[in-house]
N, C-alpha and C positions, 0 to 999 in steps of 0.2 A: 571576558566576554565568551559566550558560547551560543551555538544554535539552539533555539528553543523548540521550534516545530516547523513543519512544512504544511501549508494549507492546500487542500484539494476541495473543489466544489463538486458535490455529488448530487445526482438526480433522485436517488431513492436511498435514504439514509439507512433504513433497516437492511436492505440488500448489501450495502457497502459495509455496514458493521458486521454482518454475517461473514462476508468475505475476509475482512481483516482479522476477525477473531477465529472463525472456524477453519478457514483455508490457510492463513498465514500464521495463526497461533498468537496473535497479539491480544491484548485485553483492553476493554473499555476502561479508561482511566477517569473520565468525567464527561458529563453531558449536561447541557443547559439549553432550555428553550427560551427564546426571546419573542414572545407573542406580539409585542408592539412592533417589532421589526420583521416579523413573520419569517424567522429563521431559527435553526438549531445548530449548535456547535457540539461536536463530539470529538474527544481526544483519545487516540488509541496508540498503544506502543508495547514494547517488551519490558520496559522498566518504568518506574515512576518518573514524572516530569522533572523532578529535582535531580535525577541521576543521569538523564540523557535526553536526546532529541526525540520527539514524538510526531505523529501526524494528526493534524486538525482536519476533520471532515466537516465541511460547511454545507448545510442543506437549506437552501432558500425555498420556502414552502410553495411558492408559486412557479418554480422552475423545474421542469421534469428532466431536462437534459442540457448539456453544454457542448459546445464545439471545443475540442482540445487545443486547437491552434498548433503552431509548429515551433514555439519557443521552448516549452517545457520538455525536458528529456525523460528522466525517470527517477525513481527512488531506488536506492541500492541497499540490499540486506546481506550481511555476512552469514554464510551457512557452512557447516562442516563438510557436507557432501552434496554438491549441486545435483548430481544424478539422482540421488535418493530423494532430495527435496522436490524435484520435479515429479517423481513418481507419487510422493505423498500429496502434493498439491493437486495433481490430476485426480487422485483417488478421492479427494475431498471436494471435487467439483470445480477446481480451478482450471484456468486456461493457460497452458504453456504455449508461448508463441515463438520461442527459440529454445530448442533442446539444449541440455547441458553439454558443454564441450569447450575446448580451448578457444581463446580469442583468435580472431582472424590473423592478427599480427603479433601474437605473443603466446605465452603458455598458460596464463591464468584461465582456470575453468570458470565459465559463466553460463547463465541461462536467463531467459526473460519470461515472466508471466504477466498477465494482464488482469486488472481488476474489472469489476462490472461496468465501470464507466469508461474503460479503455485506457486508463493510465498504466504505464509500463513499470514493472518492478524487476530490477536486475538482481539476480542471485549470484553472489561472488563467493566461490569456494575458498575458505580460509581453513587450513588444516593445522 
């Protein structure tokens, strides 16, 4: 068994696709419209779905925004340099909500960015 994907509901699919592709450097792996159900599924990631977990962006055509709730935490991405990643993400229009630095109770360097719908993405420095 393995994890296939994490699904996020998004209010504006094109805005979210731009963020995950242009700001985080993922690529659109596949996209399918379901006119009968009035929704679109778009899968983004760094590698093909056969090789690793990806993110499913679900856009319900009649819903412009969602409440995030308090159960979902974040998506985590490994980066070689969290400080540099924050600078690059900011330069591409991304929102850094926790600057790179050591964890509060440890030495691992982390940072957090936020996607257009308010979902948190943790950057974990792996050297």
